[in-house]
C-alpha positions in Angstrom: -17.9 7.7 -74.9 -18.9 4.3 -76.4 -22.4 3.7 -78.0 -24.2 0.3 -77.3 -24.9 -2.3 -80.0 -28.4 -3.3 -79.2 -28.2 -6.9 -80.5 -25.2 -7.4 -78.0 -27.1 -5.7 -74.9 -29.7 -8.3 -75.6 -27.3 -11.1 -74.7 -28.1 -9.6 -71.0 -31.5 -11.3 -71.2 -30.4 -14.8 -71.7 -27.6 -14.6 -69.3 -30.3 -13.5 -66.6 -32.6 -16.1 -67.9 -29.5 -18.7 -67.5 -29.3 -18.0 -63.9 -33.2 -18.5 -63.3 -33.1 -21.7 -65.4 -30.3 -23.2 -63.2 -32.1 -22.4 -60.2 -29.3 -19.8 -59.0 -31.1 -16.7 -58.9 -35.1 -16.9 -57.9 -35.5 -13.7 -60.0 -33.5 -10.6 -61.1 -33.6 -7.3 -63.3 -31.0 -5.2 -64.9 -31.3 -1.5 -65.7 -28.9 0.7 -67.9 -28.8 4.1 -68.3 -26.2 6.2 -70.6 -26.0 9.9 -70.5 -29.3 10.0 -68.3 -31.4 7.8 -70.9 -32.3 4.2 -70.3 -30.7 2.1 -72.9 -31.8 -1.4 -71.3 -34.0 -3.0 -68.9 -35.1 -6.5 -68.5 -36.4 -9.0 -65.6 -36.5 -12.7 -65.4 -37.7 -15.3 -62.8 -40.0 -14.8 -59.5 -39.8 -12.7 -56.5 -41.6 -15.5 -54.4 -40.8 -19.0 -55.7 -43.4 -20.6 -53.7 -46.4 -18.5 -54.7 -45.1 -18.0 -58.4 -45.2 -14.2 -58.2 -43.1 -12.8 -60.9 -39.9 -10.6 -60.5 -41.2 -7.3 -61.6 -40.0 -3.8 -62.4 -41.3 -2.3 -59.0 -40.4 -5.2 -57.0 -38.8 -4.1 -53.8 -35.8 -5.9 -52.6 -33.4 -5.6 -50.1 -30.3 -3.6 -50.8 -28.1 -4.4 -47.6 -24.4 -2.8 -48.2 -25.8 -0.8 -51.1 -27.1 1.5 -48.2 -23.4 2.1 -47.4 -22.9 4.6 -50.3 -26.2 6.4 -49.1 -25.0 6.8 -45.4 -21.5 7.9 -46.7 -23.2 10.5 -49.0 -25.3 11.8 -45.9 -21.9 12.1 -43.9 -20.3 14.3 -46.8 -23.3 16.5 -46.7 -22.5 17.3 -43.1 -18.8 17.7 -43.8 -19.6 20.3 -46.8 -22.0 22.0 -44.3 -18.9 22.8 -42.3 -20.5 20.5 -39.1 -17.7 18.0 -38.9 -14.5 16.9 -40.5 -13.2 13.5 -41.6 -10.0 13.3 -38.9 -12.5 13.8 -36.1 -12.4 10.7 -33.8 -15.5 8.9 -33.5 -15.3 9.4 -29.7 -16.1 13.0 -30.2 -19.5 11.8 -30.9 -19.9 8.3 -29.5 -18.1 8.4 -26.1 -18.3 4.8 -25.8 -15.2 4.7 -28.0 -13.1 6.7 -25.8 -11.0 4.1 -24.2 -10.0 2.3 -27.6 -7.9 -0.7 -27.7 -7.0 -3.2 -30.5 -6.2 -6.8 -30.4 -2.4 -7.7 -30.5 -1.7 -9.8 -33.7 -0.9 -12.9 -31.9 -3.7 -12.6 -29.4 -5.6 -15.8 -28.2 -8.1 -14.4 -26.3 -10.1 -10.7 -26.5 -7.7 -9.8 -23.3 -4.5 -9.4 -25.3 -5.0 -5.7 -26.4 -3.1 -2.7 -26.7 -4.4 1.1 -26.4 -5.0 3.2 -29.4 -6.4 6.4 -30.6 -10.1 6.0 -31.3 -10.9 5.7 -34.9 -11.4 8.8 -37.1 -14.5 9.2 -39.4 -12.5 9.0 -42.3 -11.3 5.3 -41.0 -14.7 4.4 -40.6 -16.1 5.3 -43.8 -13.1 3.5 -45.8 -13.0 0.3 -43.7 -9.6 1.0 -42.2 -11.0 1.7 -38.4 -10.0 -2.0 -37.1 -13.8 -2.8 -36.9 -14.9 -5.9 -38.6 -18.2 -8.1 -39.3 -19.3 -11.1 -37.7 -18.7 -13.0 -41.1 -14.9 -12.2 -41.2 -12.4 -14.5 -39.7 -10.8 -13.8 -36.1 -11.7 -13.4 -32.6 -13.5 -10.2 -32.9 -15.8 -11.6 -35.6 -16.4 -14.5 -33.4 -17.2 -12.2 -30.3 -19.8 -10.3 -32.8 -21.5 -13.2 -34.1 -22.0 -14.4 -30.4 -23.4 -10.8 -29.7 -25.5 -10.7 -32.7 -23.8 -7.4 -33.4 -24.3 -7.2 -37.4 -27.2 -4.4 -37.1 -29.8 -6.8 -38.5 -33.3 -5.7 -38.5 -35.2 -6.4 -35.2 -35.9 -4.7 -32.0 -32.7 -3.3 -31.0 -32.0 0.3 -31.8 -29.0 1.7 -33.7 -27.7 3.6 -30.5 -27.7 0.4 -28.4 -26.0 -1.7 -31.0 -23.2 0.9 -31.5 -22.6 1.3 -27.9 -22.3 -2.8 -27.5 -19.6 -2.7 -30.6 -17.7 -0.3 -28.6 -17.4 -2.5 -25.7 -15.1 -5.0 -28.1 -11.5 -4.5 -28.9 -10.7 -3.3 -32.6 -9.5 -6.1 -34.5 -6.3 -4.0 -35.7 -4.8 -0.8 -34.9 -6.7 1.9 -36.8 -5.3 2.8 -40.1 -2.8 -0.1 -40.4 -5.5 -2.5 -42.4 -8.3 -2.8 -44.5 -11.3 -5.0 -43.3 -14.9 -4.7 -44.5 -16.7 -3.6 -41.4 -19.9 -2.2 -39.6 -17.9 1.1 -39.7 -20.7 2.7 -41.9 -23.2 1.5 -39.4 -21.2 3.6 -36.9 -21.2 6.5 -39.1 -25.1 6.4 -39.3 -25.3 6.9 -35.4 -22.7 9.8 -35.8 -24.9 11.5 -38.2 -27.8 11.1 -35.9 -25.8 12.7 -33.1 -24.7 15.7 -35.5 -27.9 16.6 -36.9 -30.2 15.8 -34.0 -32.4 13.8 -36.1 -33.3 9.8 -36.5 -31.2 8.6 -39.4 -34.4 7.5 -41.3 -35.8 11.0 -41.1 -32.2 12.6 -42.1 -32.4 10.1 -45.3 -35.9 10.9 -45.9 -35.7 14.8 -45.8 -32.1 15.2 -47.3 -31.8 12.3 -49.9 -34.6 10.3 -50.7 -37.3 12.7 -50.4 -35.4 15.2 -52.7 -34.4 12.3 -55.3 -38.0 11.0 -55.3 -36.8 7.6 -54.0 -40.1 7.2 -52.4 -40.2 3.3 -52.1 -36.6 3.2 -50.3 -36.8 3.0 -46.8 -35.8 1.2 -43.7 -39.0 -0.3 -43.2 -41.1 -1.8 -46.1 -43.2 1.2 -47.2 -47.0 1.0 -46.6 -48.8 -0.2 -49.9 -46.2 -2.3 -51.2 -47.8 -5.4 -50.2 -46.4 -8.6 -51.8 -44.4 -6.7 -54.2 -41.8 -7.2 -51.7 -39.3 -9.9 -52.7 -38.3 -13.3 -50.6 -34.9 -13.9 -49.7 -32.9 -17.1 -50.7 -29.6 -18.6 -50.1 -27.7 -21.7 -51.4 -26.2 -22.5 -48.3 -27.6 -25.2 -45.7 -26.9 -22.9 -42.8 -27.1 -19.1 -42.1 -26.8 -17.2 -45.4 -24.6 -14.7 -43.6 -22.0 -17.2 -41.8 -19.4 -17.3 -44.6 -17.4 -19.1 -42.1 -19.3 -22.3 -41.9 -20.2 -22.3 -45.8 -21.8 -25.6 -46.9 -24.0 -26.1 -49.9 -27.3 -27.2 -49.1 -29.5 -29.7 -51.1 -31.7 -26.7 -52.2 -30.0 -23.7 -54.3 -32.9 -21.5 -53.5 -33.8 -22.1 -49.9 -35.9 -19.4 -48.4 -34.7 -17.3 -45.4 -37.1 -14.3 -45.3 -40.4 -14.0 -46.8 -43.0 -11.2 -47.3 -45.1 -12.4 -44.4 -43.3 -11.9 -41.0 -40.3 -10.3 -42.2 -38.6 -8.0 -39.9 -38.4 -5.5 -42.4 -42.0 -4.5 -41.8 -41.3 -3.7 -38.1 -37.8 -3.3 -37.7 -36.6 -0.6 -35.2 -32.7 -0.8 -36.5 -31.7 2.2 -38.8 -28.6 0.1 -40.3 -26.5 2.8 -42.2 -24.4 -0.3 -43.4 -27.2 -2.4 -44.7 -30.7 -1.7 -43.7 -32.5 -0.3 -46.8 -35.1 -1.7 -49.0 -36.2 -0.5 -52.2 -36.7 -0.7 -56.0 -34.4 -0.6 -58.9 -35.7 2.6 -60.3 -35.1 4.3 -57.0 -31.6 3.2 -57.0 -31.1 4.4 -60.5 -31.9 7.8 -59.1 -29.2 7.6 -56.5 -26.7 6.4 -59.0 -27.5 8.9 -61.4 -27.0 11.6 -58.6 -23.6 10.3 -58.2 -23.0 10.3 -61.9 -24.1 13.8 -62.9 -22.4 15.5 -59.8 -24.8 15.8 -57.1 -28.1 17.1 -58.3 -28.0 19.8 -55.6 -27.6 17.5 -52.6 -24.0 18.1 -52.4 -21.4 19.7 -54.8 -19.8 18.3 -57.5 -16.3 18.6 -55.9 -17.4 16.8 -52.8 -18.7 13.9 -55.0 -15.3 13.9 -57.1 -13.5 13.8 -53.5 -15.7 10.8 -52.4 -15.1 8.8 -55.6 -11.3 8.9 -55.3 -9.3 6.4 -54.1 -8.6 7.1 -50.4 -6.1 4.5 -49.5 -2.7 4.4 -50.2 -2.7 2.0 -52.7 -5.3 -0.6 -53.9 -7.3 -2.7 -51.3 -5.1 -5.9 -51.8 -2.2 -4.0 -50.6 -3.6 -3.2 -47.2 -4.1 -7.1 -46.4 -7.5 -7.9 -45.9 -8.1 -11.4 -45.0 -12.0 -10.5 -45.1 -14.9 -10.8 -47.3 -15.8 -7.9 -49.5 -18.6 -7.1 -52.0 -15.8 -6.4 -54.6 -12.3 -7.7 -56.1 -9.4 -6.3 -54.1 -6.4 -6.3 -56.8 -6.4 -3.2 -59.0 -9.4 -1.7 -56.6 -9.2 1.3 -54.6 -11.7 2.5 -52.1 -13.2 6.0 -51.7 -15.9 7.2 -49.3 -18.5 4.4 -49.2 -17.7 2.5 -52.5 -14.8 0.8 -54.5 -13.0 2.8 -57.5 -11.4 1.0 -60.4 -7.7 1.8 -60.4 -6.6 -0.8 -63.1 -9.4 -3.0 -64.9 -6.6 -5.4 -66.0 -5.3 -6.0 -62.2 -9.1 -6.5 -61.4 -9.5 -8.9 -64.0 -13.1 -7.4 -64.8 -13.8 -5.3 -67.9 -14.4 -1.8 -66.8 -13.2 1.9 -66.9 -10.6 3.6 -64.8 -12.7 5.5 -62.0 -15.7 3.2 -62.1 -17.4 3.8 -58.7 -19.2 0.7 -57.5 -21.0 -1.3 -54.5 -22.9 -4.3 -53.7 -25.1 -5.9 -51.4 -25.1 -9.2 -49.4 -28.1 -10.3 -51.3 -26.2 -10.1 -54.7 -27.5 -6.8 -55.9 -24.9 -4.6 -57.5 -24.3 -0.9 -58.9 -21.7 0.9 -60.7 -21.2 4.4 -62.6 -18.8 4.8 -65.2 -17.6 8.2 -65.8 -15.8 7.2 -69.3 -19.1 6.1 -70.9 -21.7 8.1 -68.9 -23.3 4.9 -67.6 -25.3 3.7 -64.5 -26.0 0.3 -64.1 -28.1 -1.3 -61.3 -28.7 -5.3 -60.9 -31.1 -6.6 -58.5 -31.9 -10.0 -57.1 -32.5 -11.6 -53.8 -29.6 -14.4 -53.0 -27.3 -14.4 -50.0 -24.4 -14.4 -49.8 -23.4 -12.4 -53.0 -20.1 -14.5 -53.2 -22.1 -17.5 -54.7 -21.8 -16.7 -58.3 -19.7 -14.3 -60.4 -22.6 -12.4 -61.7 -21.2 -8.9 -61.1 -18.1 -9.6 -63.1 -20.0 -11.3 -66.0 -22.6 -8.4 -66.0 -19.7 -5.9 -66.4 -18.4 -8.0 -69.3 -21.7 -8.0 -71.0 -22.0 -4.3 -70.6 -18.7 -3.7 -71.9 -19.1 -6.1 -74.7 -22.1 -4.2 -76.1 -20.2 -0.9 -76.3 -19.0 -0.2 -79.8 
């Protein structure tokens, strides 16, 4: 286990300030723990540009897809209890998936399909199910955009949206490819069916409450007030429409504000992207993964989760889609990416690093070699805007002696 050079760690502060000075991020924070002890924290910039409110340690942010590892852990808790197994077809729990079909590779419209087995829970968790996202290329994604089927915060419920997604064909035969998808949102609904509890209740009772993650919820918790950050994009159009990417004149155009944000009232319990929370709360989750479960699940179950569950790296499974991570030299476990070869990933790191990020450019990873947990928070969508994640990993590894 390498130790840190404090003067080299201090480079992170200047790097963060650079992003603020260039008006690329509104505000941001970095929290680093080694062997359970905090070794670095700093913050820079603003949580709301118009009002000049500073980005602070207790700022509440949208973590989007960093919700996925939480939902994946919840499913593994049910697996550990013998209530379900990962090869079970999703149709066992959501009948709308019973008559599954996938789009033929040469299809020009949604009617050109072939029948297939319903995706398994394992395929949903590893993004090999044939499901997709509206910001990916292709006919299915176009249909998802038209139907607003990305589990965004609002009045629709999880159950309603899952059943609507099930009316579309799959983008490919389950198991044949890797494509970033709403699969873990579907898993969230399966957790509700198995447990008999709404997903927010299961999370609070089984994960968030026991870990002390008291300000991480699907709705902005009472009392947060203006600590909830605004969301920004550098794009002229929709922040999540990666297919119509065009730089706007304003590098920090506000797309969601603390006043009137749907996160105050949402009915959507999105296990794929719905949580908001603080950086310290997420460090509690990352540390639980790093040390082996803290009693929520067994160390053996976590070890299983954080192995590569694909036949090779992500790139070998032919994705054409967006993902929150590099694809070369990276495998995928249950709910997060696993470094197989840092050199092929072209990012400094350790073999076995487990990580994921969110659409608003948040990121976390745990490093089993150096006993690290690192969390980065900001609020700029999409996360593909800047190479902040690979830069931060290089800064951290450059500070290890």
